[in-house]
N, C-alpha and C positions, 0 to 999 in steps of 0.2 A: 291376912294370907300371903297374899304376892311380897309383901316386904321378908315376911318371914323365909320363903320360898325361896328370895333375890339374897338373902344372907348364907342361905345353904348353898347356893351357888357358885359364891365366893368363898367359901369354906371347904367347894370338892374342889374347886380350880388350882386353889395353892396344891392338891397333889399332882397334877399335871406337870405345874413349872417345875415344882423338887424334882420331879422327871427329865426334867429339861436339863439338869445338872450332870444327868446319869453318864452321858454319854464323853462330855469333856475331863469326868473326874476320871472313870472307865479309861479312856486313851492315854492322859495325861501322869495316873501312881498308878494302873494294875498292873499286870502281868495280860496282853492282848492276847494271849497265845493259851490260855486257858479263859476261856468267857463261859464253859459250862460250868467250872467248878466257882467262879465268882457268881455266878449266878445265886449257887447253890450257898456258898460260903455270906452274901447279904442277905437270903431270905429267912435260912434256919435261926441265924442269930436275932432277925427282928420279930420273928415267931415267939420266939424262945420269950424276949424282951414281954411281948405284948400278953404272952399266956401268964405272967406275974401278975399283972392288974388284974386279967378272968378266973386264974386259977382253977379252969376244969376244962377237962377234956370234950371234945364235942361227943353226943352219945351217939348208941350205936344204930340208932334209927335214922339221923341225919345222916351219918358217915359215908355213904353215898354218894347222894349230892354236894356235901363239900368237898370230897376227894374229887371230886370231876369239877369244881371249882377253884381249888389248887393247881391243880394240871392245868386248864386251859389259862386261867387268872396270871398263875405265879411261874410252875415249872419251864410248861414248854415255852411260855410268853420268853419270862426271861433268858432263857438258855437262845433258844432262835435269835432274839434281837441281837445281845451280846456276839454272836456268831456273826451277824449280819454287820453289829460295828465292826467287828474286827474283820471283816473281809471285805468293805464295801467305806467309800468315803462317806464322812457323817452326813451330807446333807442326802444320797438315795437312798440310805436309810430312814433318814425320817419323812422322803415321801414316798417311801414305801407301805411307813408305818399309818403315816397323814389318810391310808385307804379304809381306813379302820371306821369312822364314823356312818360311810357311805355302806358297808359290809354290815355292821348292825343293822342300819335302818332295813335291809334288805332280811337279816335273821330274823327279826323280829313278826316277821307276817307270818312264816309257818311256826315259829318257841310262841307268840304270845299273842297269836292274832289280830295284831295292828298291820296292817297293810300302811307303805309307806302315803305320804304324801309327793309328790311332783315338789313342792316346795322342801321337804327336806329333803329330797334327792339331791337338790337345786345349791340350796345352800353347804352339802356335807361338798359338791362337787367344787364350789366359789372357794371352799377350804381347802381342801386339797390341790386345787391350781395355787393357791396361795403357797401354799407352804412350797413348791414348789419351782415360782417363783424367788422364795426367800434362798433356796439354798441348793439349785442345780443350778451349771455352768458347763461350758463347755470344754471337750476333752476331756469327759470321765469314763475311766475302764470301768466297765460291766463283771463282776463275777458271777458265774450262773447260782455257784452252791449259794453266795451269797445274799443274789437277788430271791433266791427262791426262802432263804433262810427269811429275810425280812416279809417276806407273803405272807409266811407260817404264821409266824409272831401277829400279823394284823389280822390275822383269821381267826387266832386262837383265842387273843385280846375280845375280839368283837363278840365271839363264839360265849365266852367267861359273862363280859356285861349283860348280855343279853338274858341268861341263866342265871345271873344273880334279882335283876328284877323279879325272873319267872319262881323266884325260890328267896324272895325278899325278906320273910317274916321267920326263916329257920331259925338265928338265933340276932342276937344286937351285934354293927357296925364290927363292935371292937373286939368279940369275941371271933366273928365271919373270919378279920384279917388277922388276929393271931392262929388260925385252925391254918386256913389257906396259905400262910407264909410256911406255918411247918412243917405241913405236908408236902403241900409242893417242893421246899428245899430240900427234905427227906425224902422223897420220890427220884428226884436227880443229881445227887451226890454219889448214889453206890456210880451210877452212871457215867459222872464227871473222871473218878479215879478211877475209874477201868481205860477211858480211853484216853483221857487227858494227865493223869496222873498228878503230881505236887509240884511245884512252881523248883525250878533249880535254887532260887533266889529271893528270898524276901524281907523288905526292911521294912524302918517306921513309915518312909514313905508310902509303901504300900499299904501297912495298916491303916494310918492314916486318914485314906482314903477311902479302905474298904468302913472306918467305923462309920465316915460320912453316910456311905449308900447304905449302911445299918438301921443308923438314926433315923435319918432324916428324907432322905427319895426312898426309903422303904417301908420303913417302922412309923412314918406318922404320915408321910405321901399316900401309902394304900390306906390305911384308917379312914383318913379325910375321903377318898377314891369312894372305899366300899359304900362308908357312910352317904356320901350322897347319891352315887344308884340305887341303895336301899330305900331310901328318901325319896329321889326324886325320880328313876324311872333311867332305861335308857337311853335317853336324850341328852344327857350330860355328857356323853361319848364327843361331844363336839368340843366341848372343853379339851380335850387331846389334843386339838391342835397350839394351845400352848405351849407343853411342849417342845417343839422344836422354835419355836417363837424366842422363849428363856435363849436355846441353845447357840441361837445366831446374837442374841443379846451379848451371853458371854464371851462370845468370842470376838465381838465389836470391843468390850470393857475391859476385858484379861490378855485378848493377842493384838490387837493393835490391828483390828480387821476394820473394815470403811465398810460402810452403808449407801449399795447405789441405789438408783432409782427405781430399778426391776426390783430387787429387795424391799423397799421401801412400797412398790407396788403393792407384794405379796404380802408386807404386814397389815398392810391397808386390808385388804380383801379376809385376811385371818378373822380380823378383828370384826369385820361388818359378818362374816359367817354367824362367827359367835353370838353377837349383840342380836341379829336377828332372828338368830336361834333359840336364844334366852327367850326375848320377848315373846316370840311365839307360846313358849311350855308356861310364860309367869302369865300369860291372858286366858291361858287354857285352849288354844286353838289348836289349831290343826295345821303343821305347814305343807 
C-alpha cells in the first residue's frame, strides 16, 4: 500500500512541476496585459479537451460543489495568479503562492475536522522559507495590487484543495478536472472580455505558448493534481513547492542564470520539507 501511494505522490508531483513552467511561458510568449483573458483561454480549451474524454456534463445534484471548486481552483486562482505575475517579479509571486500549504493546514481544521500538527506547520513554513531563499533578492519593488492578488490566489487554491478532499467522492478525477476547467474558464471569460478586451496583436508565438499552457500546464497538470488530491488528501499541497523549483531551474537552463549558495540552500529546504511531509503521509503518522 505504501509503495502504491508513493507512486501516486510521484504522479501528483508532475502537476506542480508542469505549473512551474507557466511563468516563463506567460511572460515570454503571451500578452501580460491580459492576464484574466489568458486564464480563461487556457482553462476553457483544456476543459473541452477533457470533456471529449468523459462525454458527460455534471449532474444537477453536484453542480453547486463542482461550481465552487471550479471558482476556487480555476477561475479565481488562475486570474489572481496571472494578475500577480503580470504586476510583480516572478520571485515575489512564487513566494506568495508558497504560503498555500500553510493555509491548507489551517483551513483543514474547520472544514475537515483535522487539526494541524506542529510538525505539519513547521514543514510548511520550512518549505515557504526555502522558496523565499530561492527566488527573492534585494531591490524588489512591491506593487500592492500584485501582492494582494498573489495572496488571494494562494488562499483561493488552498480553499479549493481542502474542499476537493471534502468532496472527493463526487466523480472520478478526469470528470472533476474537465468540469472545473470548463466552468472556471466560462465564469471568468465574460469578465476578461469586459475589463481587458482582446489583444491588439496575436501571432504564432502567442498561439504556441497558449497551446502549451492548455495541453500540458493545464489539462495534464490539473488532471494529475485533482487525482492526487482525491486519492491522497489535501496534504499533497506541499508538492506545490516543486513549482518554483522548476521555475528556478528553467531560469538557469533557458536564461543562463546562475544558482548561488542562498538559492541552493532554498532548494535543499524545499526538498527536505517535501520529503519529510511525504514520508509522514506514507507512514500514516501525523506530522
